[in-house]
N, C-alpha and C positions, 0 to 999 in steps of 0.2 A: 266569664263566659268563654274566654280564650283558653283558659286552663282546662275547663270542662271539655271543650272541643278537642284539645290535644289528647286528653285522657281517653275519650271515646274513640278517637282515631287509632290510638295505640291498641285498644282492645280489639278493634275490628281487623287491623292489619297484621297483628302479631299472633292472633289466635290459631290460624292454620299452621304456622311454623311450630308453635308450641305443641299442637296435637301430633304433628308428624314426628316431632322429637320424642314424644311420649310413647309412640306406637311400639318402639322396640322393647319397652318394659311390659307391654300388655300380655304377651304369651306367658311370661313368668307367673304373673298373678292368676291367670286363668288355670295354669297347671297346678299351682299350689292350692287352689280353691276346691276343686272337685275330683281330683285324680283318684284317690283311694277311698273316698267316702261311699261310693256306690259299687266298688269292685269286691265281689264275693262277700257281700254284707259287712263291709268294713273290716275284714279279717287282717288286712295289712295297714291299718290306720296308724300304726307306730312308725311307718316309713315316712321320711320327710322328702316330699317331692321337690321342694326348693333346693335342698342339698344335692339331690340326684341330678336335677337339671344343670346346676352349676358344674358338678363333676363331669357330666356328659360334655358340656361345652368346652371345658378345659381339656378333656381327652381328645376331642376332635381338633381343637386348635393345635395341640401338641403334634398330632399325627399329620394334619394337613399342612400346617405352616412351618413346623420345625423339621419334620421328617419328609415333607413334600410328597405325601402319599395319601390317597383316599382309603377308607376302611370298608370292610365288608360287615354284614350284620353279625357274622360269627365272631369277629374281633371285638365288636362292641359288646356282644353278649358275655364274652369272657371277662371284659373289663367290668361290666355292671355286676356280674355275680361276685366278683372280688370285692366290690364296694359294699354290696348287700351283706355279704358274710362278715366283712371286717367291721363295718359301722353299726349294723343293725342286728348282728347275730342271727341272720336268717338261716333256718334249718328245716328245709322241706324236701320232698322227694325231687329227684332230678327233673321229672316231667313237669311238676308243678312250678318249679323255679324257672324252667324255660318258658312256661306259659306266662309267668309274671313278667319276665324280661321282655317278652313280645308285647305285652300290654303296655308297659312303661314306654318302650320305644315308639309304639304307635301313637301314644299320647303326646310325646315330645315332638314328633314330626307331624302330629295332627293328621294321621292317616294319609300323609303325602299332600295334604291341602294346606293353604296358607291360613294363618289366623286372621280373621277379619276384625278390624278396629273401626267402629262407626263413630263419626263426629259431625258436628254442625259447622258449616262454613258460613260465617255471618256476612262475608262480602258477596257471595253468590246466593245467600239465603236458601240453602238446601242442604239436606243430609248427604254426607259422602262416606265412602268406605275405603279405608286404607288397609293394605294387606302386608303381612310380615311373616317370614319363615325363619326358624332357627336352624333347621337342617334341611338340606336339599340332596338330591340323588341323581345319578345318571347310570346308564347301562353300557358297559364296555365288555365286548366279547361274551355276551350272555350273562355277565355278573353285575349285580347291582352294587354300586359304590356310593358311599355317603360322604358328605363334606359339610362343614359349618358355613353358613351364609355370612355376608358382610354385616347384616343386622345382628346376627348372633355374636359375632366378634365385638361389634361396637357396644352391645349390651353388656357383655362380660367385662370389657375393659372399663366401661362407665361405672360399674358397681364398685370398682376398687380405685382406678386411676383417675379420680375426679380432680380437675384443675384446682389447685389451692390458691385462694385469694390472699393477697398480701395483708398481714396483720396491721401493718402501718397504714395501708390505704383505708382499712376499716376504721381505724382510730381517727384518721383524718376526716372521714365522712361524719363520724360521731361528733368530732370537734365542731364541724360546720353547723350541725344541728344545735349544739350547745350554745354557740355564739348567736345564732338566729333567735333562739328562745331567751337570750340574755341570761343564761345560767353560766356566768363567768367563773364561779367557784368550781362548778363541775368541769368546765373546760380546762382549768388548771390541772385537775387530776388526769384528764385525758392526755394532755401534753406530756405529763410525767410518764404515762404508759407508753407514749410514742418514743420517748427517750430510752425507755427500757428495751423496746424492740430494736432501736438503733444500737444499743449496747450489746444485744445478743449477736447482731451481725458482726460487730467488732470482735467479739469472742470467737465467733465462727472463723474469722480471718486468722486468728492465732492458731486455732486447731488445724487449719489447712497448712499453715507454715510448719507446724510440728510434724504433720504427716509427710510433707515434702522432705523433711530432714531424714526420715528413715525408709520411706518408700516413695521415690520420686514419681513413679508412674501412677500409683494410686493417688498421690498428692496432685498430680497434673489433672486427673479426672475430677477430683474434688474442687480444684481451683476453677475449672471450666464451669462446673455447676454453680459455684459461688458467684462467678462473674455474671452468669445468666440470670441468677436471682436478683442481683443488685441492678443489672440493666433493665430487668423487666418492670420494676416498680419505680425507678428513679425519675423517668420522664413524667409519669403520672403524678408522682409526689410533688415535683416542682410546681406543677399546675395547681394542685390542691393547696400548697403553701401560699402561693400568690393569692388564691381565692380567699383563704382565711385571713391573710394579712389585710386584704381589702375590707373584709367584714369587721376586723378590729378597728381599722381607721374610721369606718362609719360609726362604730360604737363610741369611739373617742369624740367624734363630732357631736353625737347626740348627748354625751355626758359632759360636755364642756360647761354647760350652764350649771352643773352640779359639782364644780371643782371642789376637791377635798372630801367628797362624799365617799361612802363605802364602795359604791358601784364603780366610781372612777378608779379607786385604788385596786379593785379586783381586775379591772380592765388593764391597768398598768402592769400588774403582776403577771397576768396572762400574756401580755405582749412581751414581757421580759423572758418568760419561759419559752415562748415560741421562737424568739430570736436565738436563744441557746440551742434549741432544737435544730434550727437552720444551720448554725455553726457546726453542730455535731454531724449533720448530714454532709457538709462540705469536707469535714475531716474523714468521714467514712469513704467518700469518693477518692480522696487522696490516698487513703490506705489501700483501696482497691487497686489503684494504678500501681502503687508500690508492690502489692502482692503479685500483680501481673509481671512486673519487671523481674522480681525475685524468682518467680516460677520459671520464666523463660531462661534465666541464667542457670538455674539448677538443672533444668531439663537438658540444656545445651551441654553442660559438663557431664551429665550422666551418659548422653549419647557418645561423647568423645571417649569416655572410659570404656564403653562397650566396643568402640572401634579399635582400641589398643590390642596388639597381639598378646595372647595369654598362653599360647602353646609353647612348651619347652621340649625340644627334641631330646635333650639330655635326660630329663625326667622320664619321658616315654621310653627311652632306651633302657634305663635302669629297671623300669617295671617289666619290660619284656625279658630282661636278663633274669629277674627274680622268678618270673613264671616259667622260664626256660622254654619259650615258644618262639623259635627263630622265624617261623612262617609269618608272624605278625609284622616283621620288618617290611614286608611287601606293602602293607598299608601306609607306611611312612614314605617309601621310595616311589610308589606308583604315581602319585600326583606330580612328582618332579619330571616324569617322562611324558606327561600329557600336554597337549597344546593348550596355551592359555587362552581360553575362550572368552572369559570375562575381563573387562577392563576396569581398573580402579582409578579413583580420583581423590587425591589427598585433600582432606578438609583444610589443612594449613595453606594450600595453594590459593584458596579463596582470599585469605588475608593478604597474601603476596600480590594477587591481582589487583585488589582494591588499593593497596598502598603504593603500587608502582606508578610512576609518573609517565603519562603518555607523551609521545612526541607529536606536538600539534603542527609541526611544520609541514607544508604542502610540497612534496617532492614529486617530480615527474617520474614516470615509470621508465626504467632503463631496459631497453630492448636489445638483447644480444643476438647477433646473427650467428646461428649455429651452422657449422660445416657438416654437410651431409656426406656420409660415407657411401660412395657410389657402389662399392663392392659388397655392401651389406645385403645379405639375403634374408628375406622375411620367411616366417614359418609356412605361410600358405604357398610361397614360391617353392620351398623345399618339398612340400606335399605334391605340388603340381609336377615337379620334375620327376619324382618317384613314380607317380601314376603314369606319366607319359612314357617313361622307360619301360615299365612293366607291361602296359597295354601294347606297346610296339613289339616287344619280344614275344608276347603270347600270340599276337596276330601273325607275326612272321612264321612262328612254328606251325600254326594252323595252315598257312599258305604252303609251307614246305611239304606237309603231309598230303595236302590235296594235289600238289604238283607231281608228287611221286606216285600216289596211289589213285588219284581221282575221286576218292571218297574216304570218309572216316566217321567214326561215331564218337559221342562224348566220352564214354569209358576209355576208348582207345586214346583219345586226345589227352585225357587226364593222366593216363599211364605214361604217355610220352612226356608230359609236364613233370611227372614225378621223377622220371629218369634224368631229365635235363636239369631240374632245379632242386631235387631232393624231396623228401617226404614233408618238409616244412610247407610245401606248396598248398597242402590242404588247410593250413591255418592262416594262409595269406588272404586277407579280405579283397585284395586287388583282383584275384582270380575270379571270384564270384561277381564282383562289380563289372569285370570285363565281359563275362557271359551275359549279364543283364543288358549291357550296352549293345552287345553283339546281337541279341534277340530282338532289338528294335526293328530290324529289317529281316526279311526272309530271302533276299537276293542281293548279292554284291557283285558289281562289275568294276574291276580294277581300272579299266580305261576311263570310264565316266568319273570314277573317284578322283583321278588325277586332275580333271577339269573342274569338278564341283563336288564339294563334300557336304552331304546332307545332315550328318550327325556329328556329335562331339567325337565319337570313336574314329570316324573316317578322317577327321581333321588331324588327329594325333597320328594315325597310321601313315598318312601321306607325308607328314613332317619327319617321321622316323625312318621311313624306307629310303635306302640309298638309291643312287642312280642305277647301279647294277641290279638291285632287287626289283626296281620298277620295270627294267627291261626284261627281267626274267619272268615276273608274274604279270606283266602288263596286260596280257590278253585273257587273263583268267576270269571266268564267271562261275560263281558257285551259289547254290541255294541251301537253305536251312529248313529241315523238316522236324516238327515237334511231336513227340509221342506223349500226349498229355496224361494218358493212363499209366505211364511207367515212371515212377519216382525213383531216382538214383540216390544213394547215400554214400558220401565220401568222408574219410577221416581215419586217423590211426586208432583212436580209442572209441569205446562205445558211447561215452558221454560227450564226445566232441564230433559227432557226425553232423554233416550238412546235407540237406535235401535239395535236389535239383531235378527239374523235369528233363527227361531224356531228349537228346538232340542228335540229328544225323546230318552230315555235311556232304554234298555231292557237287562235282563240277558239271557245268552245262556245255555241250558242244564238243 
């Protein structure tokens, strides 16, 4: 009763998952069944819809997944016509061929609707419908683009890339059935077949070693696949061996009363063969570990060989001389004058690091008191000294013009600066920085500036002006007027002009 209950429970609980797994195959058989039988009275019954469907899926997978682009109907039509001409010798008028392509495409995408797959859910006791699409579409900038769905990809891969069961596992399960049915003679034959499978894996190991000998990187890939194959079944095999050993022990206990009988001898022979198989499995595991070590060593040597320098300057020079093309020498010399952007690390340094003995002693940190050079001038201090000097001289010249004439304009002031300091003044950034600071206020009173400096510029000017200058300009008050609509351009060259809003300076009182 318990076994029957388990069976019924499995049927009920697994049915839905099985149906959902089957749904991705459903559109293929629907398409193969009725696609061309009713189209134009079976005129194109020679066409194989199964092949066309598979070719369509492969084309979409190639474009969507490998080229990362969706396709238009025109691209698909060109592909399908090529298939129909090549495989089925289709020869119709252009209009009729295009109509046929449209009909086939509508069938594969089911007129834009999903294929419905009905099934019965025994747990909920009602009919359900599962939907699946092989091709889907979307509209981008008014153009319909098509792509294969995940169900379509899964179906296409399942028809070819089915997971392979281990032959040894299958034989082990068969051996279990043989022992349970007391067919010990048949079990001996099964164990021999298991040994043949183990022998094949041993031969495969030798093939991988040979491949490593002449193509180390292809051999490395084959070695990884071999390791994955062995690891995949070994854990399961050890459990099956233990289970079969337990069954043989039970058969021994049952046959003890018939000592010397044919059955007891067959059990003993089967036990001996199974022990040999277990020993061979152990040897296979050792060979696998050995293969891994050999592969690692050969790959390491191959990598070191690739790292060795192989470029010979003398050979390159001889080739250039033979070709009589001296301009190619630049190719050799240019890298020597470039900055070394990449850093290299010698592989041999790793061995030296691992072999070197570290000093485990615990030493205190020695702190040295460094003498500070009080006369050292930092870069920002140099910049500050230059700006202070330039701002002071420029402001003094402005005050001098206002003291003489009572007013001046920005073009006149720049002309005075050019006479005093040369034409290089137009390329001096401190001039434009000075004008920006000067424009922070539209009124300057020298008497108040001596008592309180409101801006960075006023602080510099007061520190730079001598006592005589302060007495001379001490009562001066001037204002700045901005002509926003008039943009002045200064500079010696056309491509080195600087734009400044026009300014006018006038004294007050």
